[in-house]
Structures are given as C-alpha cells and as structure tokens.
LUMKELUM-776229 format. One record per residue (C-alpha): x, y, z; residue in one letter. Coordinates in pm, whole numbers, padded with zeros to 5 digits, always signed. Layout:
# residues N
XYZA
...
//
This chain:
# residues 82
+23747+12389+16691M
+23742+12016+16627L
+23445+11823+16753G
+23192+12103+16726L
+22837+12000+16802N
+22542+12110+16592K
+22448+12380+16843E
+22796+12538+16815S
+22773+12526+16437I
+22425+12682+16447Y
+22566+12964+16661Q
+22845+13018+16407A
+22590+13030+16122V
+22384+13281+16323Q
+22695+13493+16376E
+22771+13483+16002A
+22413+13583+15920I
+22432+13876+16163Q
+22757+13995+16006E
+22627+13973+15649I
+22262+14073+15713L
+22277+14315+16009P
+21914+14422+15959D
+21778+14067+15999F
+21631+14000+16345E
+21837+13694+16443I
+21586+13593+16712S
+21342+13511+16430E
+21583+13264+16268L
+21465+12903+16244Q
+21677+12612+16113P
+21407+12520+15860E
+21428+12865+15696M
+21632+12907+15380S
+21884+13186+15338L
+21654+13320+15068R
+21369+13328+15324D
+21568+13567+15542I
+21639+13805+15254G
+21985+13692+15148A
+22061+13747+14780N
+22302+13516+14596S
+22611+13714+14704V
+22488+13727+15065D
+22427+13351+15064R
+22780+13284+14941M
+22924+13523+15200D
+22724+13358+15481I
+22842+13011+15379I
+23206+13120+15348I
+23193+13301+15683R
+23027+12999+15847S
+23311+12780+15720M
+23567+13027+15857E
+23397+13040+16197L
+23379+12661+16223T
+23723+12602+16071N
+23577+12386+15794R
+23667+12362+15427K
+23383+12235+15210V
+23360+12274+14831P
+23098+12541+14767L
+22923+12316+14515V
+22821+12090+14807E
+22603+12371+14943F
+22413+12405+14614G
+22144+12147+14686N
+22073+12252+15044L
+21725+12387+15101S
+21760+12540+15448N
+21986+12648+15731I
+21963+12305+15895Q
+22120+12163+15580G
+22414+12401+15616I
+22455+12301+15982I
+22438+11929+15896D
+22689+11961+15611L
+22938+12153+15826L
+22887+11905+16111Y
+22946+11605+15884N
+23273+11753+15753K
+23454+11711+16085Q
//
C-alpha cells in the first residue's frame, strides 16, 4: 500500500464513507464537501477517518484531522503521511 496516489486514497475514503453511511449516495460525493455536509455525525466522522486510515495503511494522530474542512483535506493529509 506504499506510494498510494491521491486517487487511490480518495477511493479508500469513498469506501469508508459507504461502509459508515450506507444511505449516502456516493456518486454525489465531491472532495470539497465536508463529512458534516454528507450527514456524518461526530461518531460517523471519527469512524470514517479511522476506516480511511485502515484502508490506506496509514497511522495519523486523530488530532491532525481536527482542523480539516473537507474531504480533500483528509485525502491530502493521508497522502502526505506516506
């Protein structure tokens, strides 16, 4: 899983979102949306981030996700932790 590109990471985040929020229409997802925009409560957001880290084989302190405003920020943070 080393050397993932941003597209692969985005796909992993999409997969995590589908697992945690099965009612969300994933085709409507845009990188500039926040997890709150797609209906994720605080527990859902944490679960999506943790699952995204599992799927991309990354370990990032959860506090680093606190200031991110959108899904692109999650992708960029996971990408930069390679």
